[in-house]
C-alpha positions as CSV (number, residue, x, y, z in Angstrom):
1,M,0.0,-0.1,0.0
2,L,1.4,3.3,-1.0
3,T,0.8,6.7,0.9
4,Y,1.1,10.0,-0.6
5,R,2.9,12.8,1.3
6,A,1.7,15.4,-0.1
7,I,-2.8,15.6,6.1
8,L,-17.0,26.5,14.1
9,T,-19.3,30.0,15.5
10,V,-22.1,27.7,16.2
11,S,-25.7,28.2,17.4
12,M,-27.7,25.4,19.0
13,V,-31.4,25.5,18.7
14,C,-33.4,22.5,19.9
15,G,-30.7,20.1,18.9
16,A,-30.1,21.6,15.4
17,V,-26.4,23.0,14.7
18,I,-25.7,26.1,12.5
19,D,-22.1,26.6,11.5
20,R,-20.7,30.3,11.1
21,A,-17.2,31.1,10.2
22,D,-16.1,34.4,11.7
23,D,-13.7,36.9,10.0
24,T,-10.7,35.0,11.0
25,G,-11.8,31.9,9.0
26,V,-12.4,30.0,12.2
27,Y,-15.6,28.2,13.2
28,Y,-16.7,25.5,15.7
29,K,-18.5,22.2,14.6
30,H,-20.5,20.6,17.4
31,L,-20.9,16.8,17.3
32,T,-23.7,15.6,19.6
33,L,-25.4,12.4,20.2
34,P,-28.3,11.9,22.7
35,L,-27.6,9.9,25.8
36,S,-31.2,8.5,25.5
37,T,-29.7,6.3,22.8
38,F,-28.1,4.0,25.7
39,V,-31.1,3.4,27.7
40,G,-34.6,2.0,27.2
41,E,-35.8,-0.8,25.2
42,N,-34.1,0.1,22.0
43,K,-30.8,0.9,23.6
44,V,-27.6,0.4,21.9
45,E,-24.0,-0.2,23.4
46,Y,-22.2,1.9,20.8
47,G,-23.9,4.6,18.9
48,C,-22.8,6.3,15.6
49,E,-24.0,9.4,14.1
50,A,-22.7,11.1,10.9
51,F,-21.9,14.9,10.3
52,P,-21.1,16.6,6.9
53,L,-17.2,17.1,6.7
54,K,-16.0,19.7,4.3
55,A,-12.9,19.5,2.0
56,D,-9.9,21.5,2.3
57,E,-10.1,22.5,6.1
58,Y,-8.0,22.2,9.1
59,I,-9.2,20.9,12.5
60,A,-7.4,22.8,15.3
61,E,-8.8,21.4,18.5
62,Y,-11.0,18.7,20.0
63,L,-12.7,19.6,23.1
64,P,-15.2,17.5,25.1
65,I,-18.2,19.7,26.4
66,G,-19.8,19.1,29.7
67,E,-19.4,16.6,32.6
68,R,-18.4,13.8,30.7
69,D,-18.9,10.9,33.5
70,D,-21.9,9.6,31.7
71,V,-20.2,7.9,28.6
72,H,-17.1,5.5,28.5
73,H,-15.5,7.1,25.6
74,I,-16.0,9.0,22.5
75,T,-14.1,8.6,19.1
76,V,-14.3,11.0,16.2
77,G,-13.5,9.3,12.7
78,M,-13.8,10.1,9.1
79,C,-15.7,8.1,6.3
80,D,-16.4,8.4,2.6
81,E,-20.0,7.1,3.4
82,P,-21.5,6.2,6.8
83,Y,-22.4,2.6,7.3
84,S,-26.3,3.5,7.8
85,D,-28.6,6.0,6.6
86,A,-30.2,6.1,10.0
87,A,-29.8,9.2,12.3
88,I,-28.2,7.0,15.0
89,W,-27.2,3.4,14.6
90,E,-25.6,0.4,16.6
91,C,-21.8,0.3,15.7
92,V,-20.1,-1.9,18.3
93,D,-19.0,-4.0,15.2
94,P,-16.0,-2.1,13.7
95,N,-17.1,-2.8,10.2
96,H,-20.5,-1.1,11.0
97,V,-18.9,2.5,11.2
98,C,-18.3,3.1,7.4
99,K,-19.6,1.7,4.3
100,N,-17.3,-0.4,2.1
101,T,-14.2,1.4,3.7
102,K,-12.3,1.3,6.7
103,R,-12.7,4.5,9.2
104,V,-9.9,7.1,9.6
105,F,-9.5,7.9,13.2
106,L,-9.0,11.4,13.9
107,Y,-9.4,11.5,17.8
108,S,-10.2,9.3,20.8
109,W,-11.2,10.5,24.2
110,T,-11.9,8.5,27.3
111,N,-13.7,9.5,30.6
112,G,-11.7,12.1,32.7
113,A,-9.3,13.0,29.9
114,P,-8.9,16.7,28.6
115,G,-9.4,17.7,25.0
116,W,-6.7,18.3,22.4
117,T,-5.5,21.7,21.1
118,L,-3.0,21.5,18.4
119,P,-0.1,23.8,18.5
120,K,-0.5,27.4,16.9
121,D,-0.5,27.2,13.1
122,T,-0.8,23.7,12.8
123,G,-4.1,21.7,11.8
124,I,-5.2,18.3,10.5
125,Y,-6.1,18.5,7.0
126,T,-9.6,17.1,6.1
127,G,-8.8,16.1,2.6
128,D,-9.5,17.3,-0.8
129,R,-13.1,16.0,-1.0
130,A,-16.3,16.3,1.1
131,R,-16.7,13.3,3.4
132,H,-18.4,12.7,6.7
133,F,-17.4,12.9,10.5
134,I,-18.5,9.9,12.4
135,L,-19.0,10.4,16.2
136,Q,-19.0,7.1,17.9
137,V,-19.8,7.0,21.7
138,H,-19.7,4.1,24.0
139,G,-22.5,5.0,26.3
140,R,-23.5,3.8,29.8
141,D,-26.9,2.2,30.5
142,D,-26.7,3.3,34.2
143,I,-27.0,7.2,33.9
144,S,-29.4,8.9,36.0
145,D,-32.9,10.3,34.7
146,E,-31.4,13.8,34.8
147,C,-28.7,13.1,32.2
148,V,-31.2,11.1,29.9
149,A,-32.1,14.3,28.1
150,E,-28.4,15.4,27.7
151,F,-26.0,14.8,24.9
152,A,-22.5,13.4,24.5
153,H,-20.9,16.4,23.0
154,M,-17.7,17.0,21.3
155,R,-16.7,20.4,19.8
156,L,-14.2,20.7,17.0
157,K,-12.3,24.1,16.2
158,I,-11.9,24.2,12.4
159,R,-10.1,26.7,10.3
160,T,-11.5,27.4,6.8
161,N,-8.1,28.1,5.1
162,S,-4.4,27.2,5.8
163,G,-3.1,30.9,6.2
164,K,0.4,31.6,5.5
165,T,1.9,29.6,8.2
166,M,-0.4,26.7,8.4
167,M,1.2,23.4,8.0
168,F,0.6,19.7,8.4
169,C,2.8,17.3,10.1
170,L,3.5,13.5,10.0
171,C,4.8,10.9,12.6
172,D,6.1,8.3,10.4
173,S,9.7,6.8,9.9
174,L,10.4,9.2,7.1
175,C,9.4,12.5,8.8
176,E,13.1,13.1,9.9
177,S,14.2,13.2,6.2
178,Y,11.3,15.3,5.0
179,D,11.7,17.7,8.0
180,D,7.8,17.4,8.7
181,C,7.7,15.6,11.9
182,C,4.9,16.4,14.5
183,Y,6.1,18.3,17.7
184,N,5.2,14.9,19.6
185,A,6.6,12.4,17.1
186,K,8.5,9.5,18.8
187,N,12.1,9.1,18.2
188,F,12.2,6.3,15.4
189,T,15.0,4.2,16.6
190,K,14.2,1.6,13.7
191,T,15.5,4.3,11.2
192,S,19.2,3.5,10.8
193,L,21.8,5.8,10.2
194,K,22.6,4.5,6.9
195,Q,18.9,4.5,5.9
196,A,18.6,8.2,7.0
197,K,21.7,9.2,5.1
198,E,20.2,7.5,1.8
199,Q,17.0,9.0,2.3
200,L,18.6,12.6,2.5
201,T,20.8,11.8,-0.4
202,F,17.7,10.9,-2.7
203,L,15.6,13.8,-1.3
204,E,18.1,16.4,-2.4
205,K,17.1,15.5,-6.0
206,A,13.5,15.3,-5.3
207,S,10.6,17.6,-6.4
208,C,6.8,17.9,-6.5
209,E,5.6,16.1,-9.7
210,A,2.3,16.9,-11.1
211,V,-0.3,14.3,-11.2
212,K,-0.7,12.8,-14.7
213,Y,-2.6,10.1,-16.4
214,G,-5.9,10.7,-15.0
215,Q,-6.5,10.3,-11.2
216,M,-4.6,8.9,-8.3
217,D,-6.4,7.8,-5.2
218,G,-5.7,10.1,-2.4
219,V,-4.0,12.8,-4.4
220,N,-5.6,16.1,-5.3
221,K,-5.3,16.8,-9.2
222,K,-4.2,20.4,-8.3
223,K,-1.4,19.2,-6.3
224,G,1.6,16.8,-6.8
225,I,3.5,14.0,-5.4
226,F,7.0,14.5,-3.7
227,M,9.5,12.2,-5.7
228,V,13.0,11.8,-6.9
229,S,12.8,13.1,-10.7
230,S,16.4,13.4,-11.8
231,P,19.6,11.6,-11.9
232,P,22.9,12.5,-9.9
233,K,24.4,15.9,-11.0
234,I,27.4,13.9,-12.0
235,Y,26.3,11.4,-14.7
236,P,28.2,9.3,-17.1
237,S,27.8,10.6,-20.8
238,T,27.6,7.0,-22.1
239,K,24.1,6.8,-20.3
240,L,22.5,9.8,-21.4
241,D,19.7,7.9,-23.1
242,L,18.7,6.5,-19.5
243,K,19.0,10.0,-18.1
244,Q,16.5,11.3,-20.9
245,K,14.0,8.6,-20.0
246,C,14.1,9.5,-16.2
247,E,13.5,13.3,-17.0
248,N,11.3,12.9,-20.1
249,N,9.1,10.0,-19.9
250,M,6.0,11.5,-21.5
251,T,6.9,10.3,-25.0
252,S,6.9,6.5,-24.1
253,D,4.0,4.2,-25.0
254,D,5.0,1.8,-22.5
255,P,3.1,2.3,-19.2
256,N,6.1,0.9,-17.3
257,D,8.3,3.8,-18.3
258,F,6.0,6.4,-16.5
259,V,4.6,4.6,-13.5
260,P,6.4,5.8,-10.2
261,V,8.2,3.3,-8.2
262,T,9.2,3.1,-4.5
263,E,12.7,2.0,-3.2
264,L,12.1,-0.7,-0.8
265,F,15.0,0.1,1.7
266,T,14.3,3.7,2.2
267,G,10.7,4.1,1.2
268,V,11.5,6.9,-1.2
269,A,9.5,7.5,-4.4
270,F,10.9,7.9,-7.8
271,K,9.3,9.5,-10.8
272,N,9.8,6.3,-12.7
273,R,11.9,3.0,-13.0
274,H,14.6,4.8,-15.1
275,C,15.1,7.5,-12.3
276,A,15.5,4.8,-9.8
277,V,18.2,3.0,-11.9
278,C,19.9,6.4,-12.5
279,N,20.2,6.8,-8.7
280,H,21.8,3.3,-8.4
281,V,18.6,1.7,-6.8
282,Q,18.3,-2.0,-7.3
283,D,15.3,-3.0,-5.3
284,W,11.9,-1.1,-5.9
285,V,8.3,-1.8,-6.3
286,S,6.2,-0.3,-9.1
287,W,3.0,1.6,-8.1
288,M,-0.2,0.0,-9.1
289,L,-1.7,1.3,-12.4
290,E,-5.5,0.4,-13.2
291,T,-7.1,1.4,-16.4
292,H,-10.8,1.8,-16.7
293,C,-12.7,1.8,-20.1
């Protein structure tokens, strides 16, 4: 599986939620689920509810609202399509959260924990297409009669634009080489010194390549993919044909000439197999190419 690097003011009226962005491009999204879901004849153990998720925004804060001793835990996830069309459905089965796809976890909260405010000028990117927030609540069936009329409530602070200093961060084993580690990223001791040096050597020749040949899953057409797209600066004149294939692969009729590849040791992506060979890579895997008529 390949991953691409490229990640509300609210009024409450009788349970309805109205989102209004202020002049700074910030608004709050309130995700609520009635506690009456967990008591009575038709009670559920885990309740799920779907909320619209806009594209190209940034989540800056998760905040549980109210005295939250009436639920065990709350999870906020993301789905292309909810598992059910019902307003609230039983989702104790992990396969009953999203329809046909796995849920993307965004935030989990347990009883007694604080919320999570991201550092200034950072945010979790919501993606390049509209999807759905999924609020999953593990409720209690022993709540008092006074609490039954209340709601499990999670407030999200959302930015409508990135701003000049907005950024995203990652916590994978390549973040040190790409210099995009989150502030709380772990120290990846599994990344050897040799591997890190090779990553940096490759990335010096990397650039953001535009997406071509139709769509690529998970990549915005208006953006690109960070990959090595040129041979070393000093390259033998006897191999100029290979150098040309690396840099100008659009003229080939062979799909294998333009499909990107990933080097197995470092995980670095290359524009095509010729760029990998130019950079003395021996072990790589080609990205999957699908054609649809």
